[in-house]
N, C-alpha and C positions, 0 to 999 in steps of 0.2 A: 660447373667445376667439381672435381672429385667424382668423375663418372664411373670409376672402377670400384668405388666404395660400396658399402651396404645400401645406403639410400640411393646412390647414383644408379646402381644396377637395377634396383627395384623400379625406379622411375623410368629408366630406359626400356625395360621389359613391358611395363604398363603402357608406355607410349607406342611401343611396337605393336601391341595388341590393338590399340585404339586407332592408330594411323596407318599401319601397314608399313612395309619396307620402303615403299616409294615416298609416302608421306613423312616418314621418319627422316629419310635422306634430305628431303626438301626443307623441312621445318626445324630440325633439331641439330645443334652443333655441340660437341662434347669437348671438354678441356680437362687436362690433368697435368701432372708434373712433367711428362714427356710424351712425345707422339707414341701412339700404340693402337692396336686393334682390339675391339671388344666384341666377342661373339655372344649374341643373345640366345635365349632358350629356343627361339624359332629357327635359329641358324643364321639369322641376319647378322652381318658383320658391320660394326660401326667404327669409324675412324675417330680416334681421340687426338686432338691437337694439344700442343704445349701451351700452358697458361699464358706465357708472355705475349702470345699472338691474339689474345682475347680482344684487345683494343682495335685489331685490324678488321673486325667484322663490319659488314655494311650497317649503316645507321637505319634502324627501323624499330617499330614497337616490339619489345622483347620481354619475355618472362625469363628471368635468370635464377637458377638454383645455385646458391653459394654454399657448396659443401666442402670446400678445400680448407684443410686445417691439419696440422700435425697433432695427433691425438695424445692423450695424457700418457699412454704407455711409452711414448718416445722420450719423455722427460728424463728418465733414469739413464738413458744411453747417450745423452747430449750434454754439453756445457749449457748451463741455464741461459746465458746470454745469447748463445747460438740458437737455442730453441725459441726464445722470445723474438729474436731478429727474424728468424725464418717465418714465423707466423705473422708478424707485422708486415713482412714483405708480401705475403700472400694476400692479406687484407687490403694492402695499399694497391696492389695490381688490380684487384677486383673493383675497389672503390673508384679508382681513377678511370676505369673503362666504362662505368655505368652510363654517364651522360653521352660520351662519344658514340656509343653503339645504340643508344635510344632505349635503354631499359626503362620500362614504366611499371613493371611488376617484378618484385624481388622476394625470394625466400632466403632467409639466413638461418642456417642450422646452428643454433647455439647449443648449450648443454645444461643439464641440471647442475653441473659442477659450478655454474655461475652463481648459484645460491650460496656457495661455500667460499667465495673469493675472500671474504673478510672474517671467516670463522677461525679463531685461533686454535680450536680443537681439531680442525680438519688437517689431514696430511698435507705436507708441503706441496707435492705434485698436484693435488686436487686444488689447492688454493691458487697455485700459479696458472694452471689450465683454466680455472674458473675466472681468474682476473682477466686473462686475455679474451675469454669469451664475453665477459662483461664489456670490455672495450669495443669488441665487435658490435655488440648490441647497440651501444651508444652511437658508434660511428655510422652505422647504416640506418638507424632510426632518425638521426639528425638529417641524413641525406634525404630520406623520404619526407619528413616533415617540412623541409625547406622547399619541397616541390609539390606540396599538397594542392596548391591552386591549379596544377596541371593534371590532377587526377592520378598522380603517382601513388602506388601502394606497396607496402612491404609487410611481410609476415615474418616475425622473428620468433623462432620457437626454441624454448628450452626443452631439449629432448632428454627424457629419463630412460628407463629400461624399455627396450623394444624387442620384437620377435619377428620371425619370418624367414623366407628364403633369402639367400645370399649372405646369411650371417657369417661374419669372419671372426678371427681371433677366438676360436672356440674355447681355448683354455682360460680366457679372461672372463667369460660370462657364465654366471651360475646356471641360467636356464639351459644354455648349450651343454654344459657339463651334465646336468640332470638328464637331458634328453638322450645324449650319447650313452650314458650309463644304462638307461632303460632299454635302448635299442640293442645293447650288448647283453641284456638280461642280467645286469649287475645291480645290486642294491644301490639306491641313491643315498649317498652320505652327505649330510649337512654338518660341516665341521666348525662353523663359526661359533665362538663361545658366548656370543651375545645375540639378542634379537636383531635380525636384519630384515628390514622392510623394503620391498620393491613394488613398483606398479608397472605393468606391462601393456604395451600397445603394439599392434601389428604395424610393421613399417608401411604396408600398403594403405592402412587406415590413415596414417600420418600424411602420406603423399596425396591421397584422395582429398583430405581436408584442405591441404595447402592449395591444390589446384582449384578446388571449388571456391575457396575464399578469395583467391586472387583473380580468377577469371569469371566469377559469378557476378550477378547483378545486385546482390544484397549490399547496401551501403556499409562502409566500415571506415575505421580511422586510417590515416595515411600510414601509420606504423602500428600494426597490431602485434602486441607482445602476448605470447601464450606459452603454456607448458603442457606437454603430453602427460597423460595419466590414465591408469586403469585403477582397479580396486587395490588399495594398499594391502599387501599380503606379506606375512613373515615367510622366510625361505622354507621353513618346514612345511608350511601350507602349500607353497609352490611345488616342493618335492613330492608331497602327497598327491597333488593334482596330476603331476607328470606320471607318477607311479600308477595311478588309477587309469589314466588314459592309455598308457602304453604297456601296462601289464608287468609291473615289477613291484618291489617293496621299497619303502622309505622308512628305515628304522628311526625311532625317536632319538633325541640327543639331550644331553644335560647342559643347561645354561650355567655359565660361571659368572655372568654379569648381566645386569638388567638394564644397562645403558644401551639403548637401541641405536643401531646404525640405520638411519632413515634417509632414503633416497627416492622420494616419491613426489609426483605432481598433484595438483588439485583435481581430483576426479570429477567433482560436480561441475567445476568450470569447464573441464574438457568435454563433458557430456553436453553442456549447454552449447559449446561451439559446434560440436558434431550435429546437434539438433538443428542448427541454423541451415544446414544443407541436407537434412534427412539422411545422415550417415549413421549407421548403427555401430556401436562399439563391439568389437569382436571379443567374445568371451575367452578367457584364458585357455579353456579346454580346446577350443578351435585353433587358437594360436599355436598350441603345442602340437596338434595334429598336422597343421600346415608346415611348421618348422621341421618336424620329424620326417615328413614325407620328402622334403627337399634334401635333408641330410642323407636319407637312404639312397637317393638318386645321385647325389653330388659329393658326398664325403665318405667314399666307399670304405676306406680302412677303419676310420674312427666309428662309423655308423654300421659296421658289419653286424648283421643279425645272426646269432649262432644257429647252426643246424639242429 
């Protein structure tokens, strides 16, 4: 579910590379808010079905990626009760379909926002979004643990800051803004008046880990809770790295507060998880190059490189 989102498109394109068009058509079914067609980078066209038809699938062993959720940016444009109801309905549709269609492997895309669900200092939209994500974590972990004797496994990941192709909502993400400024040969400005710490992981690194964890032979718990993490960096350091890789400047800024905005996962724990499957963490420099290359090819106006 959520096939047209950032993680969904990354997953589909990686599966297209691994399985080919015929294998993809035979083994992969996509769901979203409404029927649609998704064109992959190879030119392969994938049909997306409406989520309410999920329970109509044939019953057989299934790995399901649960990526469907109204994101935090939707909070401000909706009545809070409508936002809550809509997300609970999505979760309920997915949860109620798991057993009927034979799901035995499940990935739930949670969010680093879940860590702020009960933080009185956090912004209200972050707390609300985080609370709903926490509820999803509990719901699907309970489902997996109740079926542990059948070999069912779930990976429930709190996703912090990510990078890579198919990045959407460019105005929302600092890394996207920095890269687009650099591609347009503009100085990269960091305007936050306080230290802002972020940790970046390439989306394909995340997807590779989830697939290896759920389909591999290494024993694990019925419900594995994890969080993504790269090295914790202040945004000025991120901006300087982008400037160095892509060839622009990142002027220094004056901090007016030392109360840090920290949105990072546990890097050592993430490294340990990757090591279980011999997956190497992609350095930020490489993440920047990969993301910038995709912007140049796919976000023409914003990523226009001056003559």
